[in-house]
SENUZA-60451 format. One line per field, with one value per residue: residue number from 1; x, y, z of N, C-alpha, C in turn. Coordinates in nm, 3 decimals. Example, Ala and Ser with C-alpha at 12.3 -4.5 7.8 and 13.67 -1.06 7.14 Angstrom:
! residues 2
nr <- c(1, 2)
n.east <- c(1.319, 1.285)
n.north <- c(-0.569, -0.225)
n.up <- c(0.780, 0.708)
ca.east <- c(1.230, 1.367)
ca.north <- c(-0.450, -0.106)
ca.up <- c(0.780, 0.714)
c.east <- c(1.320, 1.290)
c.north <- c(-0.330, 0.003)
c.up <- c(0.780, 0.787)
***
This chain:
! residues 164
nr <- c(1, 2, 3, 4, 5, 6, 7, 8, 9, 10, 11, 12, 13, 14, 15, 16, 17, 18, 19, 20, 21, 22, 23, 24, 25, 26, 27, 28, 29, 30, 31, 32, 33, 34, 35, 36, 37, 38, 39, 40, 41, 42, 43, 44, 45, 46, 47, 48, 49, 50, 51, 52, 53, 54, 55, 56, 57, 58, 59, 60, 61, 62, 63, 64, 65, 66, 67, 68, 69, 70, 71, 72, 73, 74, 75, 76, 77, 78, 79, 80, 81, 82, 83, 84, 85, 86, 87, 88, 89, 90, 91, 92, 93, 94, 95, 96, 97, 98, 99, 100, 101, 102, 103, 104, 105, 106, 107, 108, 109, 110, 111, 112, 113, 114, 115, 116, 117, 118, 119, 120, 121, 122, 123, 124, 125, 126, 127, 128, 129, 130, 131, 132, 133, 134, 135, 136, 137, 138, 139, 140, 141, 142, 143, 144, 145, 146, 147, 148, 149, 150, 151, 152, 153, 154, 155, 156, 157, 158, 159, 160, 161, 162, 163, 164)
n.east <- c(-7.710, -7.451, -7.118, -6.951, -7.093, -7.078, -6.802, -6.759, -6.907, -6.764, -6.520, -6.589, -6.663, -6.424, -6.285, -6.459, -6.424, -6.159, -6.175, -6.340, -6.163, -6.007, -6.153, -6.193, -5.926, -5.663, -5.463, -5.190, -5.197, -5.192, -4.933, -4.850, -4.698, -4.637, -4.386, -4.056, -3.942, -4.123, -4.408, -4.627, -4.966, -5.053, -4.878, -4.962, -5.222, -5.172, -5.025, -5.218, -5.403, -5.242, -5.149, -5.392, -5.478, -5.274, -5.312, -5.565, -5.522, -5.437, -5.674, -5.827, -5.680, -5.725, -6.003, -6.026, -5.901, -5.892, -5.627, -5.466, -5.161, -4.944, -4.698, -4.525, -4.268, -4.120, -4.212, -4.155, -3.885, -3.789, -3.780, -4.074, -4.049, -3.881, -4.043, -4.240, -4.096, -4.009, -4.253, -4.337, -4.496, -4.494, -4.524, -4.752, -5.093, -5.379, -5.633, -5.675, -5.581, -5.759, -5.993, -5.928, -5.898, -6.160, -6.308, -6.182, -6.243, -6.524, -6.541, -6.407, -6.574, -6.809, -6.723, -6.673, -6.929, -7.042, -6.910, -6.920, -6.846, -6.648, -6.513, -6.374, -6.186, -5.844, -5.513, -5.188, -4.910, -4.599, -4.345, -4.090, -3.759, -3.827, -4.028, -4.349, -4.694, -5.021, -5.297, -5.608, -5.901, -6.069, -5.887, -5.724, -5.909, -5.982, -5.731, -5.677, -5.887, -5.832, -5.591, -5.659, -5.803, -5.602, -5.432, -5.606, -5.635, -5.373, -5.374, -5.565, -5.426, -5.218, -5.360, -5.455, -5.216, -5.116, -5.319, -5.517)
n.north <- c(1.129, 1.337, 1.294, 1.499, 1.587, 1.357, 1.345, 1.583, 1.529, 1.310, 1.436, 1.629, 1.454, 1.347, 1.424, 1.300, 1.029, 1.001, 1.061, 0.850, 0.640, 0.683, 0.639, 0.534, 0.520, 0.564, 0.827, 0.747, 0.549, 0.685, 0.713, 0.490, 0.307, 0.168, 0.061, 0.086, 0.417, 0.493, 0.700, 0.796, 0.744, 0.985, 1.169, 1.139, 1.242, 1.517, 1.574, 1.531, 1.737, 1.970, 1.940, 1.944, 2.201, 2.351, 2.277, 2.376, 2.641, 2.648, 2.583, 2.807, 3.009, 2.943, 2.971, 3.237, 3.365, 3.234, 3.038, 3.136, 3.214, 3.020, 2.936, 2.663, 2.626, 2.688, 2.496, 2.250, 2.250, 2.112, 1.776, 1.574, 1.453, 1.631, 1.860, 1.752, 1.714, 1.978, 2.109, 1.976, 1.732, 1.493, 1.560, 1.705, 1.768, 1.620, 1.730, 2.016, 2.002, 1.822, 1.973, 2.194, 2.062, 1.962, 2.205, 2.338, 2.176, 2.205, 2.478, 2.508, 2.349, 2.499, 2.729, 2.618, 2.547, 2.797, 2.927, 3.001, 2.777, 2.648, 2.396, 2.373, 2.565, 2.673, 2.662, 2.793, 2.628, 2.657, 2.434, 2.206, 2.269, 2.494, 2.441, 2.470, 2.397, 2.356, 2.319, 2.175, 2.264, 2.049, 1.835, 1.880, 1.847, 1.579, 1.457, 1.525, 1.396, 1.126, 1.116, 1.132, 0.891, 0.703, 0.742, 0.683, 0.411, 0.342, 0.401, 0.219, -0.015, 0.011, 0.003, -0.258, -0.403, -0.344, -0.424, -0.242)
n.up <- c(-10.811, -10.915, -11.056, -10.960, -10.735, -10.579, -10.541, -10.398, -10.167, -10.064, -10.020, -9.822, -9.621, -9.541, -9.293, -9.110, -9.174, -9.098, -8.822, -8.743, -8.772, -8.556, -8.330, -7.998, -7.937, -7.706, -7.560, -7.556, -7.750, -7.986, -8.057, -8.186, -8.453, -8.783, -8.818, -8.673, -8.685, -8.880, -8.954, -8.687, -8.568, -8.458, -8.586, -8.849, -8.839, -8.792, -9.021, -9.223, -9.165, -9.194, -9.461, -9.598, -9.542, -9.667, -9.940, -9.972, -10.008, -10.270, -10.399, -10.325, -10.450, -10.718, -10.729, -10.677, -10.889, -11.195, -11.303, -11.111, -10.948, -10.752, -10.518, -10.388, -10.325, -10.094, -9.920, -10.042, -10.026, -9.812, -9.689, -9.613, -9.358, -9.223, -9.201, -9.037, -8.803, -8.756, -8.716, -8.496, -8.499, -8.357, -8.092, -8.037, -7.934, -8.089, -8.121, -8.198, -8.465, -8.582, -8.562, -8.724, -8.970, -9.020, -9.023, -9.235, -9.455, -9.469, -9.514, -9.764, -9.925, -9.914, -10.048, -10.300, -10.378, -10.411, -10.612, -10.946, -11.211, -11.062, -11.052, -11.286, -11.276, -11.242, -11.097, -11.121, -11.038, -10.884, -10.900, -10.775, -10.891, -11.031, -11.212, -11.362, -11.315, -11.430, -11.237, -11.173, -10.982, -10.938, -10.960, -10.734, -10.524, -10.566, -10.525, -10.256, -10.132, -10.186, -10.049, -9.777, -9.751, -9.803, -9.582, -9.373, -9.413, -9.348, -9.073, -8.984, -9.036, -8.853, -8.614, -8.626, -8.626, -8.372, -8.209, -8.142)
ca.east <- c(-7.603, -7.350, -6.980, -6.900, -7.161, -7.019, -6.667, -6.769, -6.953, -6.652, -6.422, -6.639, -6.669, -6.289, -6.258, -6.540, -6.358, -6.039, -6.216, -6.389, -6.045, -5.943, -6.246, -6.151, -5.782, -5.613, -5.355, -5.067, -5.216, -5.164, -4.790, -4.823, -4.660, -4.625, -4.250, -3.970, -3.902, -4.233, -4.495, -4.726, -5.102, -5.053, -4.811, -5.047, -5.333, -5.120, -4.988, -5.341, -5.459, -5.154, -5.152, -5.522, -5.477, -5.186, -5.375, -5.683, -5.474, -5.438, -5.814, -5.868, -5.614, -5.796, -6.137, -6.011, -5.866, -5.848, -5.484, -5.396, -5.026, -4.913, -4.571, -4.501, -4.125, -4.075, -4.252, -4.087, -3.741, -3.756, -3.856, -4.189, -4.005, -3.828, -4.157, -4.304, -4.014, -4.010, -4.385, -4.358, -4.608, -4.488, -4.548, -4.872, -5.228, -5.441, -5.762, -5.678, -5.564, -5.886, -6.087, -5.886, -5.926, -6.304, -6.351, -6.127, -6.319, -6.655, -6.517, -6.376, -6.696, -6.898, -6.666, -6.694, -7.072, -7.080, -6.831, -6.954, -6.742, -6.539, -6.440, -6.289, -6.083, -5.709, -5.406, -5.055, -4.828, -4.455, -4.296, -3.946, -3.681, -3.894, -4.126, -4.485, -4.798, -5.157, -5.370, -5.749, -5.964, -6.116, -5.771, -5.681, -6.010, -5.966, -5.604, -5.690, -5.981, -5.754, -5.487, -5.721, -5.835, -5.476, -5.382, -5.701, -5.593, -5.250, -5.413, -5.631, -5.320, -5.147, -5.449, -5.456, -5.084, -5.096, -5.438, -5.587)
ca.north <- c(1.218, 1.349, 1.264, 1.612, 1.583, 1.245, 1.385, 1.684, 1.460, 1.232, 1.535, 1.685, 1.346, 1.303, 1.431, 1.199, 0.899, 1.003, 1.052, 0.713, 0.554, 0.715, 0.610, 0.439, 0.524, 0.642, 0.920, 0.671, 0.472, 0.772, 0.705, 0.363, 0.317, 0.037, 0.011, 0.189, 0.522, 0.538, 0.795, 0.748, 0.790, 1.127, 1.244, 1.133, 1.337, 1.653, 1.580, 1.547, 1.871, 2.071, 1.924, 1.988, 2.347, 2.403, 2.260, 2.462, 2.769, 2.630, 2.594, 2.946, 3.086, 2.914, 3.028, 3.383, 3.405, 3.115, 3.042, 3.204, 3.162, 2.982, 2.866, 2.580, 2.599, 2.693, 2.371, 2.138, 2.258, 2.017, 1.650, 1.567, 1.421, 1.752, 1.943, 1.685, 1.745, 2.124, 2.147, 1.891, 1.641, 1.385, 1.606, 1.790, 1.711, 1.615, 1.798, 2.134, 1.964, 1.764, 2.084, 2.268, 1.977, 1.962, 2.341, 2.370, 2.104, 2.268, 2.610, 2.492, 2.300, 2.614, 2.812, 2.549, 2.556, 2.935, 2.984, 2.946, 2.701, 2.623, 2.272, 2.388, 2.666, 2.617, 2.743, 2.764, 2.595, 2.648, 2.310, 2.198, 2.299, 2.607, 2.397, 2.514, 2.305, 2.404, 2.218, 2.211, 2.249, 1.910, 1.750, 1.898, 1.785, 1.433, 1.420, 1.536, 1.293, 1.001, 1.128, 1.094, 0.748, 0.630, 0.747, 0.610, 0.271, 0.327, 0.400, 0.091, -0.116, 0.029, -0.049, -0.404, -0.454, -0.327, -0.467, -0.124)
ca.up <- c(-10.769, -11.020, -11.017, -10.882, -10.605, -10.505, -10.503, -10.292, -10.046, -10.014, -9.971, -9.696, -9.523, -9.506, -9.149, -9.042, -9.194, -9.013, -8.682, -8.721, -8.758, -8.427, -8.220, -7.896, -7.911, -7.592, -7.597, -7.583, -7.874, -8.101, -8.089, -8.254, -8.594, -8.848, -8.799, -8.614, -8.777, -8.965, -8.886, -8.592, -8.593, -8.423, -8.692, -8.968, -8.820, -8.814, -9.163, -9.302, -9.142, -9.255, -9.606, -9.646, -9.533, -9.772, -10.071, -9.981, -10.062, -10.415, -10.440, -10.308, -10.556, -10.843, -10.722, -10.679, -11.025, -11.264, -11.334, -11.002, -10.929, -10.615, -10.508, -10.271, -10.320, -9.955, -9.856, -10.104, -10.001, -9.707, -9.694, -9.523, -9.222, -9.160, -9.162, -8.923, -8.687, -8.737, -8.666, -8.380, -8.515, -8.259, -7.956, -8.023, -7.921, -8.222, -8.123, -8.284, -8.605, -8.627, -8.577, -8.845, -9.084, -9.042, -9.060, -9.365, -9.557, -9.480, -9.574, -9.906, -9.991, -9.928, -10.154, -10.427, -10.412, -10.439, -10.721, -11.078, -11.280, -10.966, -11.076, -11.405, -11.250, -11.223, -11.038, -11.174, -10.923, -10.904, -10.841, -10.760, -11.011, -11.097, -11.311, -11.331, -11.359, -11.417, -11.162, -11.160, -10.852, -10.930, -10.934, -10.594, -10.439, -10.581, -10.463, -10.111, -10.089, -10.187, -9.947, -9.649, -9.753, -9.793, -9.444, -9.289, -9.427, -9.267, -8.931, -8.960, -9.033, -8.725, -8.509, -8.639, -8.585, -8.227, -8.137, -8.090)
c.east <- c(-7.496, -7.211, -6.924, -6.964, -7.105, -6.880, -6.672, -6.814, -6.839, -6.544, -6.464, -6.639, -6.531, -6.258, -6.337, -6.477, -6.232, -6.078, -6.270, -6.272, -5.975, -6.029, -6.187, -6.002, -5.753, -5.499, -5.227, -5.076, -5.180, -5.018, -4.751, -4.787, -4.650, -4.488, -4.166, -3.928, -4.011, -4.324, -4.595, -4.865, -5.111, -4.991, -4.895, -5.162, -5.285, -5.083, -5.111, -5.398, -5.373, -5.157, -5.281, -5.529, -5.392, -5.251, -5.503, -5.644, -5.469, -5.580, -5.860, -5.805, -5.687, -5.935, -6.133, -5.984, -5.815, -5.708, -5.408, -5.262, -5.000, -4.783, -4.564, -4.351, -4.072, -4.103, -4.173, -3.935, -3.696, -3.836, -3.971, -4.146, -3.949, -3.940, -4.226, -4.227, -4.021, -4.142, -4.429, -4.482, -4.611, -4.530, -4.676, -5.000, -5.296, -5.571, -5.767, -5.661, -5.691, -5.990, -6.056, -5.924, -6.075, -6.350, -6.303, -6.207, -6.457, -6.643, -6.493, -6.500, -6.795, -6.850, -6.689, -6.839, -7.112, -7.008, -6.871, -6.830, -6.622, -6.451, -6.347, -6.177, -5.949, -5.619, -5.276, -4.962, -4.681, -4.405, -4.145, -3.879, -3.746, -3.986, -4.263, -4.584, -4.934, -5.240, -5.513, -5.797, -6.010, -6.001, -5.729, -5.780, -6.000, -5.841, -5.616, -5.788, -5.909, -5.650, -5.541, -5.745, -5.709, -5.426, -5.478, -5.668, -5.467, -5.284, -5.480, -5.529, -5.242, -5.231, -5.450, -5.325, -5.066, -5.218, -5.514, -5.727)
c.north <- c(1.219, 1.312, 1.374, 1.614, 1.472, 1.280, 1.485, 1.621, 1.381, 1.324, 1.588, 1.580, 1.296, 1.311, 1.328, 1.060, 0.891, 0.985, 0.913, 0.617, 0.573, 0.677, 0.504, 0.440, 0.611, 0.730, 0.844, 0.591, 0.553, 0.768, 0.571, 0.390, 0.176, -0.025, 0.122, 0.291, 0.567, 0.629, 0.726, 0.797, 0.939, 1.212, 1.248, 1.233, 1.479, 1.675, 1.603, 1.688, 1.978, 2.062, 1.973, 2.141, 2.407, 2.392, 2.341, 2.600, 2.764, 2.646, 2.739, 3.035, 3.067, 2.977, 3.180, 3.436, 3.281, 3.139, 3.124, 3.137, 3.136, 2.904, 2.789, 2.548, 2.597, 2.560, 2.253, 2.143, 2.160, 1.890, 1.654, 1.540, 1.543, 1.846, 1.883, 1.715, 1.894, 2.169, 2.058, 1.803, 1.534, 1.430, 1.682, 1.709, 1.718, 1.695, 1.921, 2.102, 1.903, 1.874, 2.165, 2.190, 1.981, 2.100, 2.377, 2.302, 2.167, 2.403, 2.599, 2.443, 2.413, 2.705, 2.750, 2.559, 2.696, 2.997, 2.920, 2.883, 2.667, 2.505, 2.281, 2.489, 2.600, 2.716, 2.699, 2.748, 2.591, 2.527, 2.317, 2.223, 2.408, 2.566, 2.446, 2.413, 2.368, 2.292, 2.264, 2.192, 2.104, 1.816, 1.759, 1.830, 1.633, 1.386, 1.421, 1.432, 1.158, 0.999, 1.086, 0.943, 0.662, 0.626, 0.682, 0.461, 0.244, 0.316, 0.267, -0.022, -0.108, -0.027, -0.200, -0.463, -0.452, -0.369, -0.353, -0.119)
c.up <- c(-10.878, -10.965, -10.927, -10.743, -10.518, -10.456, -10.388, -10.161, -9.984, -9.955, -9.834, -9.586, -9.480, -9.358, -9.068, -9.055, -9.107, -8.867, -8.649, -8.702, -8.623, -8.306, -8.127, -7.865, -7.789, -7.641, -7.634, -7.713, -7.997, -8.144, -8.150, -8.400, -8.652, -8.826, -8.736, -8.720, -8.872, -8.884, -8.795, -8.635, -8.567, -8.536, -8.819, -8.956, -8.848, -8.961, -9.250, -9.287, -9.210, -9.408, -9.666, -9.647, -9.647, -9.910, -10.084, -10.033, -10.215, -10.468, -10.433, -10.416, -10.688, -10.843, -10.727, -10.817, -11.097, -11.318, -11.231, -10.978, -10.781, -10.614, -10.377, -10.259, -10.177, -9.885, -9.911, -10.086, -9.894, -9.729, -9.591, -9.378, -9.150, -9.117, -9.040, -8.795, -8.654, -8.674, -8.548, -8.390, -8.406, -8.119, -7.933, -8.006, -8.057, -8.232, -8.214, -8.433, -8.661, -8.650, -8.703, -8.970, -9.119, -9.091, -9.200, -9.476, -9.578, -9.550, -9.725, -9.982, -10.013, -10.041, -10.291, -10.472, -10.458, -10.559, -10.854, -11.142, -11.192, -11.005, -11.196, -11.382, -11.218, -11.150, -11.101, -11.054, -10.964, -10.827, -10.819, -10.894, -11.096, -11.211, -11.266, -11.387, -11.332, -11.354, -11.143, -11.016, -10.834, -10.898, -10.788, -10.500, -10.446, -10.508, -10.311, -10.055, -10.082, -10.075, -9.810, -9.646, -9.739, -9.648, -9.345, -9.296, -9.346, -9.119, -8.896, -8.952, -8.902, -8.610, -8.509, -8.586, -8.434, -8.144, -8.072, -8.142)
***
């Protein structure tokens, strides 16, 4: 298996790793956190689904036209905690976010498989302070794969702390 095939497999399996970390949890367990004021398991699930969806737009822009331009200024204008509150991460059921997350990963993987030179394509992202950065599809996929693994570790730590 090539490095790209391994990366794509790991990317597609992200929702499965997240769901495995949630097995056996009751609804009330989803509100556990590592410390007061830190994100809960529920909030992390919504954060992963929304972040994955937002970054998939970067991939789609790159696949549509290499060096496609995309701005996330609207998103970076607020801290993550404000978006979590604005989008009610603490109060929503996680089922729809898990479904979106899984469907989005399968959809993007299919697009990557069907687009010639997909992994080398790039998108020009407008960052904070109007800076621009050229980001490759491969970079976004690697980043999003690591992002899931990091938060799965957080969930496992919460489960351990609370005996879940």
